[in-house]
Biopython code that builds the backbone (N, CA, C, O; Angstrom):
import numpy as np
from Bio.PDB.StructureBuilder import StructureBuilder

atoms = [
    (1, "UNK", "N", (17.551, -51.907, -12.008)),
    (1, "UNK", "CA", (17.548, -50.785, -11.100)),
    (1, "UNK", "C", (17.028, -49.518, -11.793)),
    (1, "UNK", "O", (16.162, -48.820, -11.266)),
    (2, "UNK", "N", (17.564, -49.240, -12.965)),
    (2, "UNK", "CA", (17.136, -48.054, -13.703)),
    (2, "UNK", "C", (15.665, -48.147, -14.087)),
    (2, "UNK", "O", (14.960, -47.138, -14.105)),
    (3, "UNK", "N", (15.197, -49.364, -14.395)),
    (3, "UNK", "CA", (13.802, -49.567, -14.769)),
    (3, "UNK", "C", (12.871, -49.208, -13.600)),
    (3, "UNK", "O", (11.821, -48.598, -13.800)),
    (4, "UNK", "N", (13.264, -49.591, -12.390)),
    (4, "UNK", "CA", (12.446, -49.270, -11.209)),
    (4, "UNK", "C", (12.419, -47.760, -10.956)),
    (4, "UNK", "O", (11.387, -47.196, -10.593)),
    (5, "UNK", "N", (13.547, -47.135, -11.149)),
    (5, "UNK", "CA", (13.606, -45.693, -10.985)),
    (5, "UNK", "C", (12.737, -44.982, -12.017)),
    (5, "UNK", "O", (12.044, -44.017, -11.695)),
    (6, "UNK", "N", (12.777, -45.461, -13.255)),
    (6, "UNK", "CA", (11.965, -44.871, -14.326)),
    (6, "UNK", "C", (10.474, -45.051, -14.037)),
    (6, "UNK", "O", (9.688, -44.132, -14.265)),
    (7, "UNK", "N", (10.079, -46.215, -13.543)),
    (7, "UNK", "CA", (8.680, -46.480, -13.198)),
    (7, "UNK", "C", (8.221, -45.556, -12.074)),
    (7, "UNK", "O", (7.121, -45.005, -12.123)),
    (8, "UNK", "N", (9.066, -45.391, -11.068)),
    (8, "UNK", "CA", (8.730, -44.504, -9.955)),
    (8, "UNK", "C", (8.584, -43.061, -10.436)),
    (8, "UNK", "O", (7.700, -42.337, -9.977)),
    (9, "UNK", "N", (9.439, -42.650, -11.349)),
    (9, "UNK", "CA", (9.368, -41.302, -11.900)),
    (9, "UNK", "C", (8.062, -41.092, -12.664)),
    (9, "UNK", "O", (7.435, -40.041, -12.535)),
    (10, "UNK", "N", (7.647, -42.077, -13.454)),
    (10, "UNK", "CA", (6.400, -41.964, -14.216)),
    (10, "UNK", "C", (5.191, -41.917, -13.287)),
    (10, "UNK", "O", (4.263, -41.139, -13.508)),
    (11, "UNK", "N", (5.203, -42.737, -12.264)),
    (11, "UNK", "CA", (4.078, -42.760, -11.319)),
    (11, "UNK", "C", (3.972, -41.423, -10.593)),
    (11, "UNK", "O", (2.877, -40.880, -10.447)),
    (12, "UNK", "N", (5.099, -40.895, -10.139)),
    (12, "UNK", "CA", (5.044, -39.624, -9.408)),
    (12, "UNK", "C", (4.602, -38.489, -10.319)),
    (12, "UNK", "O", (3.854, -37.613, -9.885)),
    (13, "UNK", "N", (5.043, -38.483, -11.558)),
    (13, "UNK", "CA", (4.639, -37.439, -12.499)),
    (13, "UNK", "C", (3.143, -37.545, -12.797)),
    (13, "UNK", "O", (2.456, -36.528, -12.895)),
    (14, "UNK", "N", (2.649, -38.743, -12.937)),
    (14, "UNK", "CA", (1.242, -38.962, -13.250)),
    (14, "UNK", "C", (0.345, -38.505, -12.090)),
    (14, "UNK", "O", (-0.698, -37.890, -12.312)),
    (15, "UNK", "N", (0.754, -38.809, -10.865)),
    (15, "UNK", "CA", (-0.098, -38.437, -9.728)),
    (15, "UNK", "C", (-0.085, -36.936, -9.490)),
    (15, "UNK", "O", (-1.085, -36.378, -9.039)),
    (16, "UNK", "N", (1.021, -36.275, -9.782)),
    (16, "UNK", "CA", (1.079, -34.832, -9.548)),
    (16, "UNK", "C", (0.372, -34.031, -10.628)),
    (16, "UNK", "O", (-0.276, -33.028, -10.331)),
    (17, "UNK", "N", (0.487, -34.457, -11.862)),
    (17, "UNK", "CA", (-0.038, -33.636, -12.948)),
    (17, "UNK", "C", (-1.508, -33.902, -13.260)),
    (17, "UNK", "O", (-2.188, -33.021, -13.786)),
    (18, "UNK", "N", (-2.009, -35.083, -12.951)),
    (18, "UNK", "CA", (-3.379, -35.389, -13.352)),
    (18, "UNK", "C", (-4.392, -35.209, -12.230)),
    (18, "UNK", "O", (-5.587, -35.422, -12.436)),
    (19, "UNK", "N", (-3.934, -34.826, -11.063)),
    (19, "UNK", "CA", (-4.879, -34.674, -9.962)),
    (19, "UNK", "C", (-5.671, -33.380, -10.146)),
    (19, "UNK", "O", (-5.114, -32.324, -10.444)),
    (20, "UNK", "N", (-6.967, -33.495, -9.961)),
    (20, "UNK", "CA", (-7.838, -32.326, -10.115)),
    (20, "UNK", "C", (-7.801, -31.512, -8.831)),
    (20, "UNK", "O", (-7.953, -32.060, -7.739)),
    (21, "UNK", "N", (-7.603, -30.240, -8.958)),
    (21, "UNK", "CA", (-7.581, -29.361, -7.792)),
    (21, "UNK", "C", (-9.000, -28.878, -7.500)),
    (21, "UNK", "O", (-9.796, -28.611, -8.400)),
    (22, "UNK", "N", (-9.277, -28.779, -6.209)),
    (22, "UNK", "CA", (-10.587, -28.265, -5.819)),
    (22, "UNK", "C", (-10.620, -26.768, -6.042)),
    (22, "UNK", "O", (-9.641, -26.064, -5.792)),
    (23, "UNK", "N", (-11.744, -26.297, -6.509)),
    (23, "UNK", "CA", (-11.917, -24.863, -6.690)),
    (23, "UNK", "C", (-12.392, -24.280, -5.363)),
    (23, "UNK", "O", (-13.425, -24.686, -4.830)),
    (24, "UNK", "N", (-11.635, -23.332, -4.841)),
    (24, "UNK", "CA", (-11.990, -22.707, -3.580)),
    (24, "UNK", "C", (-12.684, -21.377, -3.835)),
    (24, "UNK", "O", (-12.382, -20.662, -4.790)),
    (25, "UNK", "N", (-13.606, -21.077, -2.963)),
    (25, "UNK", "CA", (-14.340, -19.815, -3.068)),
    (25, "UNK", "C", (-13.427, -18.659, -2.668)),
    (25, "UNK", "O", (-12.679, -18.768, -1.696)),
    (26, "UNK", "N", (-13.483, -17.569, -3.400)),
    (26, "UNK", "CA", (-12.688, -16.386, -3.097)),
    (26, "UNK", "C", (-13.351, -15.629, -1.949)),
    (26, "UNK", "O", (-14.435, -15.069, -2.112)),
    (27, "UNK", "N", (-12.697, -15.614, -0.792)),
    (27, "UNK", "CA", (-13.259, -14.976, 0.400)),
    (27, "UNK", "C", (-12.733, -13.562, 0.613)),
    (27, "UNK", "O", (-13.154, -12.886, 1.551)),
    (28, "UNK", "N", (-11.832, -13.109, -0.231)),
    (28, "UNK", "CA", (-11.193, -11.807, -0.037)),
    (28, "UNK", "C", (-12.207, -10.657, -0.073)),
    (28, "UNK", "O", (-12.157, -9.803, 0.812)),
    (29, "UNK", "N", (-13.133, -10.587, -1.056)),
    (29, "UNK", "CA", (-14.077, -9.448, -1.045)),
    (29, "UNK", "C", (-14.926, -9.386, 0.225)),
    (29, "UNK", "O", (-15.200, -8.302, 0.741)),
    (30, "UNK", "N", (-15.340, -10.549, 0.725)),
    (30, "UNK", "CA", (-16.144, -10.577, 1.953)),
    (30, "UNK", "C", (-15.318, -10.070, 3.139)),
    (30, "UNK", "O", (-15.812, -9.288, 3.951)),
    (31, "UNK", "N", (-14.058, -10.516, 3.240)),
    (31, "UNK", "CA", (-13.190, -10.070, 4.336)),
    (31, "UNK", "C", (-12.887, -8.578, 4.226)),
    (31, "UNK", "O", (-12.859, -7.876, 5.237)),
    (32, "UNK", "N", (-12.661, -8.091, 3.010)),
    (32, "UNK", "CA", (-12.408, -6.660, 2.822)),
    (32, "UNK", "C", (-13.594, -5.833, 3.288)),
    (32, "UNK", "O", (-13.426, -4.821, 3.968)),
    (33, "UNK", "N", (-14.787, -6.265, 2.922)),
    (33, "UNK", "CA", (-15.986, -5.531, 3.322)),
    (33, "UNK", "C", (-16.137, -5.534, 4.843)),
    (33, "UNK", "O", (-16.499, -4.521, 5.440)),
    (34, "UNK", "N", (-15.855, -6.687, 5.463)),
    (34, "UNK", "CA", (-16.002, -6.809, 6.908)),
    (34, "UNK", "C", (-14.993, -5.917, 7.640)),
    (34, "UNK", "O", (-15.352, -5.258, 8.616)),
    (35, "UNK", "N", (-13.748, -5.888, 7.185)),
    (35, "UNK", "CA", (-12.717, -5.131, 7.885)),
    (35, "UNK", "C", (-12.774, -3.633, 7.579)),
    (35, "UNK", "O", (-12.296, -2.832, 8.382)),
    (36, "UNK", "N", (-13.341, -3.237, 6.446)),
    (36, "UNK", "CA", (-13.432, -1.819, 6.116)),
    (36, "UNK", "C", (-14.698, -1.158, 6.642)),
    (36, "UNK", "O", (-14.850, 0.061, 6.551)),
    (37, "UNK", "N", (-15.598, -1.952, 7.188)),
    (37, "UNK", "CA", (-16.842, -1.430, 7.737)),
    (37, "UNK", "C", (-16.544, -0.535, 8.939)),
    (37, "UNK", "O", (-15.747, -0.904, 9.802)),
    (38, "UNK", "N", (-17.171, 0.627, 9.000)),
    (38, "UNK", "CA", (-16.946, 1.568, 10.106)),
    (38, "UNK", "C", (-17.985, 1.314, 11.186)),
    (38, "UNK", "O", (-19.075, 1.885, 11.158)),
    (39, "UNK", "N", (-17.636, 0.447, 12.149)),
    (39, "UNK", "CA", (-18.573, 0.135, 13.226)),
    (39, "UNK", "C", (-17.997, 0.462, 14.606)),
    (39, "UNK", "O", (-18.559, 0.048, 15.620)),
    (40, "UNK", "N", (-16.894, 1.193, 14.655)),
    (40, "UNK", "CA", (-16.333, 1.617, 15.927)),
    (40, "UNK", "C", (-15.447, 0.595, 16.612)),
    (40, "UNK", "O", (-14.879, 0.889, 17.664)),
    (41, "UNK", "N", (-15.313, -0.590, 16.051)),
    (41, "UNK", "CA", (-14.457, -1.615, 16.645)),
    (41, "UNK", "C", (-13.027, -1.452, 16.128)),
    (41, "UNK", "O", (-12.827, -1.074, 14.974)),
    (42, "UNK", "N", (-12.036, -1.733, 16.970)),
    (42, "UNK", "CA", (-10.664, -1.719, 16.470)),
    (42, "UNK", "C", (-10.455, -2.858, 15.466)),
    (42, "UNK", "O", (-11.111, -3.897, 15.549)),
    (43, "UNK", "N", (-9.552, -2.655, 14.534)),
    (43, "UNK", "CA", (-9.383, -3.618, 13.443)),
    (43, "UNK", "C", (-8.889, -4.976, 13.958)),
    (43, "UNK", "O", (-9.178, -6.003, 13.343)),
    (44, "UNK", "N", (-8.159, -4.998, 15.061)),
    (44, "UNK", "CA", (-7.650, -6.268, 15.560)),
    (44, "UNK", "C", (-8.721, -7.105, 16.258)),
    (44, "UNK", "O", (-8.453, -8.242, 16.647)),
    (45, "UNK", "N", (-9.923, -6.565, 16.421)),
    (45, "UNK", "CA", (-11.017, -7.340, 17.026)),
    (45, "UNK", "C", (-12.174, -7.584, 16.062)),
    (45, "UNK", "O", (-13.170, -8.196, 16.449)),
    (46, "UNK", "N", (-12.069, -7.128, 14.831)),
    (46, "UNK", "CA", (-13.172, -7.276, 13.889)),
    (46, "UNK", "C", (-13.350, -8.708, 13.391)),
    (46, "UNK", "O", (-14.374, -9.021, 12.782)),
    (47, "UNK", "N", (-12.383, -9.577, 13.635)),
    (47, "UNK", "CA", (-12.466, -10.952, 13.165)),
    (47, "UNK", "C", (-13.402, -11.821, 13.976)),
    (47, "UNK", "O", (-13.742, -12.921, 13.541)),
    (48, "UNK", "N", (-13.824, -11.367, 15.130)),
    (48, "UNK", "CA", (-14.773, -12.133, 15.934)),
    (48, "UNK", "C", (-14.163, -12.648, 17.228)),
    (48, "UNK", "O", (-13.202, -12.084, 17.753)),
    (49, "UNK", "N", (-14.744, -13.731, 17.728)),
    (49, "UNK", "CA", (-14.355, -14.308, 19.016)),
    (49, "UNK", "C", (-12.918, -14.800, 19.004)),
    (49, "UNK", "O", (-12.196, -14.639, 19.988)),
    (50, "UNK", "N", (-12.499, -15.397, 17.901)),
    (50, "UNK", "CA", (-11.137, -15.917, 17.818)),
    (50, "UNK", "C", (-10.121, -14.797, 17.961)),
    (50, "UNK", "O", (-9.124, -14.947, 18.668)),
    (51, "UNK", "N", (-10.367, -13.680, 17.296)),
    (51, "UNK", "CA", (-9.460, -12.542, 17.417)),
    (51, "UNK", "C", (-9.432, -12.003, 18.841)),
    (51, "UNK", "O", (-8.370, -11.630, 19.338)),
    (52, "UNK", "N", (-10.575, -11.957, 19.497)),
    (52, "UNK", "CA", (-10.624, -11.465, 20.872)),
    (52, "UNK", "C", (-9.844, -12.383, 21.812)),
    (52, "UNK", "O", (-9.137, -11.910, 22.702)),
    (53, "UNK", "N", (-9.976, -13.695, 21.615)),
    (53, "UNK", "CA", (-9.234, -14.640, 22.456)),
    (53, "UNK", "C", (-7.729, -14.543, 22.214)),
    (53, "UNK", "O", (-6.941, -14.568, 23.159)),
    (54, "UNK", "N", (-7.339, -14.433, 20.963)),
    (54, "UNK", "CA", (-5.921, -14.284, 20.652)),
    (54, "UNK", "C", (-5.357, -12.990, 21.229)),
    (54, "UNK", "O", (-4.233, -12.966, 21.729)),
    (55, "UNK", "N", (-6.134, -11.921, 21.160)),
    (55, "UNK", "CA", (-5.702, -10.634, 21.716)),
    (55, "UNK", "C", (-5.503, -10.738, 23.228)),
    (55, "UNK", "O", (-4.488, -10.285, 23.758)),
    (56, "UNK", "N", (-6.468, -11.332, 23.912)),
    (56, "UNK", "CA", (-6.368, -11.450, 25.373)),
    (56, "UNK", "C", (-5.225, -12.362, 25.786)),
    (56, "UNK", "O", (-4.525, -12.072, 26.756)),
    (57, "UNK", "N", (-5.025, -13.463, 25.064)),
    (57, "UNK", "CA", (-3.917, -14.364, 25.373)),
    (57, "UNK", "C", (-2.583, -13.667, 25.150)),
    (57, "UNK", "O", (-1.655, -13.838, 25.941)),
    (58, "UNK", "N", (-2.477, -12.893, 24.095)),
    (58, "UNK", "CA", (-1.239, -12.157, 23.829)),
    (58, "UNK", "C", (-0.968, -11.135, 24.917)),
    (58, "UNK", "O", (0.168, -10.996, 25.369)),
    (59, "UNK", "N", (-2.002, -10.419, 25.344)),
    (59, "UNK", "CA", (-1.818, -9.426, 26.399)),
    (59, "UNK", "C", (-1.431, -10.100, 27.718)),
    (59, "UNK", "O", (-0.577, -9.588, 28.440)),
    (60, "UNK", "N", (-2.045, -11.235, 28.038)),
    (60, "UNK", "CA", (-1.707, -11.943, 29.274)),
    (60, "UNK", "C", (-0.262, -12.426, 29.236)),
    (60, "UNK", "O", (0.453, -12.293, 30.229)),
    (61, "UNK", "N", (0.180, -12.984, 28.114)),
    (61, "UNK", "CA", (1.561, -13.433, 27.999)),
    (61, "UNK", "C", (2.538, -12.264, 28.071)),
    (61, "UNK", "O", (3.627, -12.400, 28.629)),
    (62, "UNK", "N", (2.164, -11.135, 27.518)),
    (62, "UNK", "CA", (3.021, -9.957, 27.565)),
    (62, "UNK", "C", (3.183, -9.453, 28.991)),
    (62, "UNK", "O", (4.296, -9.147, 29.419)),
    (63, "UNK", "N", (2.084, -9.365, 29.727)),
    (63, "UNK", "CA", (2.148, -8.903, 31.121)),
    (63, "UNK", "C", (2.945, -9.887, 31.966)),
    (63, "UNK", "O", (3.759, -9.475, 32.791)),
    (64, "UNK", "N", (2.720, -11.187, 31.770)),
    (64, "UNK", "CA", (3.468, -12.203, 32.508)),
    (64, "UNK", "C", (4.963, -12.104, 32.172)),
    (64, "UNK", "O", (5.805, -12.183, 33.067)),
    (65, "UNK", "N", (5.289, -11.932, 30.902)),
    (65, "UNK", "CA", (6.685, -11.828, 30.488)),
    (65, "UNK", "C", (7.369, -10.609, 31.071)),
    (65, "UNK", "O", (8.515, -10.690, 31.514)),
    (66, "UNK", "N", (6.676, -9.475, 31.075)),
    (66, "UNK", "CA", (7.251, -8.257, 31.669)),
    (66, "UNK", "C", (7.484, -8.442, 33.162)),
    (66, "UNK", "O", (8.522, -8.033, 33.683)),
    (67, "UNK", "N", (6.538, -9.048, 33.845)),
    (67, "UNK", "CA", (6.698, -9.307, 35.280)),
    (67, "UNK", "C", (7.863, -10.238, 35.556)),
    (67, "UNK", "O", (8.613, -10.028, 36.510)),
    (68, "UNK", "N", (8.023, -11.262, 34.736)),
    (68, "UNK", "CA", (9.119, -12.205, 34.934)),
    (68, "UNK", "C", (10.469, -11.540, 34.663)),
    (68, "UNK", "O", (11.443, -11.807, 35.367)),
    (69, "UNK", "N", (10.531, -10.687, 33.660)),
    (69, "UNK", "CA", (11.776, -9.971, 33.375)),
    (69, "UNK", "C", (12.148, -9.074, 34.546)),
    (69, "UNK", "O", (13.310, -9.034, 34.950)),
    (70, "UNK", "N", (11.175, -8.353, 35.094)),
    (70, "UNK", "CA", (11.454, -7.500, 36.258)),
    (70, "UNK", "C", (11.926, -8.336, 37.445)),
    (70, "UNK", "O", (12.865, -7.943, 38.137)),
    (71, "UNK", "N", (11.297, -9.471, 37.691)),
    (71, "UNK", "CA", (11.709, -10.364, 38.775)),
    (71, "UNK", "C", (13.142, -10.847, 38.557)),
    (71, "UNK", "O", (13.943, -10.855, 39.492)),
    (72, "UNK", "N", (13.468, -11.251, 37.326)),
    (72, "UNK", "CA", (14.815, -11.748, 37.039)),
    (72, "UNK", "C", (15.855, -10.647, 37.200)),
    (72, "UNK", "O", (16.949, -10.902, 37.704)),
    (73, "UNK", "N", (15.531, -9.420, 36.777)),
    (73, "UNK", "CA", (16.465, -8.313, 36.942)),
    (73, "UNK", "C", (16.695, -7.984, 38.415)),
    (73, "UNK", "O", (17.833, -7.769, 38.830)),
    (74, "UNK", "N", (15.637, -7.945, 39.197)),
    (74, "UNK", "CA", (15.770, -7.663, 40.633)),
    (74, "UNK", "C", (16.532, -8.788, 41.317)),
    (74, "UNK", "O", (17.373, -8.528, 42.178)),
    (75, "UNK", "N", (16.255, -10.026, 40.952)),
    (75, "UNK", "CA", (16.944, -11.180, 41.532)),
    (75, "UNK", "C", (18.433, -11.140, 41.200)),
    (75, "UNK", "O", (19.260, -11.490, 42.042)),
    (76, "UNK", "N", (18.784, -10.720, 39.993)),
    (76, "UNK", "CA", (20.190, -10.653, 39.597)),
    (76, "UNK", "C", (20.893, -9.455, 40.230)),
    (76, "UNK", "O", (22.100, -9.506, 40.463)),
    (77, "UNK", "N", (20.160, -8.377, 40.511)),
    (77, "UNK", "CA", (20.777, -7.164, 41.035)),
    (77, "UNK", "C", (21.040, -7.243, 42.540)),
    (77, "UNK", "O", (22.011, -6.671, 43.035)),
    (78, "UNK", "N", (20.188, -7.939, 43.249)),
    (78, "UNK", "CA", (20.353, -8.010, 44.714)),
    (78, "UNK", "C", (21.299, -9.144, 45.060)),
    (78, "UNK", "O", (21.187, -10.237, 44.504)),
    (79, "UNK", "N", (22.246, -8.895, 45.989)),
    (79, "UNK", "CA", (23.190, -9.961, 46.355)),
    (79, "UNK", "C", (22.498, -11.052, 47.170)),
    (79, "UNK", "O", (21.527, -10.805, 47.885)),
    (80, "UNK", "N", (23.023, -12.245, 47.036)),
    (80, "UNK", "CA", (22.477, -13.381, 47.779)),
    (80, "UNK", "C", (23.100, -13.407, 49.177)),
    (80, "UNK", "O", (24.257, -13.026, 49.356)),
    (81, "UNK", "N", (22.325, -13.860, 50.162)),
    (81, "UNK", "CA", (22.851, -14.008, 51.525)),
    (81, "UNK", "C", (23.587, -15.334, 51.634)),
    (81, "UNK", "O", (23.074, -16.371, 51.212)),
    (82, "UNK", "N", (24.778, -15.302, 52.196)),
    (82, "UNK", "CA", (25.545, -16.532, 52.427)),
    (82, "UNK", "C", (25.278, -16.989, 53.854)),
    (82, "UNK", "O", (25.452, -16.228, 54.806)),
    (83, "UNK", "N", (24.857, -18.235, 53.988)),
    (83, "UNK", "CA", (24.566, -18.768, 55.336)),
    (83, "UNK", "C", (25.750, -19.499, 55.893)),
    (83, "UNK", "O", (25.690, -20.011, 57.010)),
]
sb = StructureBuilder()
sb.init_structure("model")
sb.init_model(0)
sb.init_chain("A")
sb.init_seg("    ")
for serial, (resi, resn, name, xyz) in enumerate(atoms, 1):
    if name == "N":
        sb.init_residue(resn, " ", resi, " ")
    sb.init_atom(name, np.array(xyz, "f"), 0.0, 1.0, " ", f" {name:<3s}", serial, name[0])
structure = sb.get_structure()
């Protein structure tokens, strides 16, 4: 039993420590330049189409949520008719 545990420990250590990591390109300077550029756009839309879609979806959910809260408050405040 201990031998199997020791073998598993060696295998896991070997796979974690000897794996080569991919070198990723540093995108921070490019993003900094893009977001600091003075082009008249608000910062929350400078990311492109994805940012615009996320912004619109957030605004739609916010308006829907506010409307639903108002409906729930009015529904709770008005008495129900008993038939």
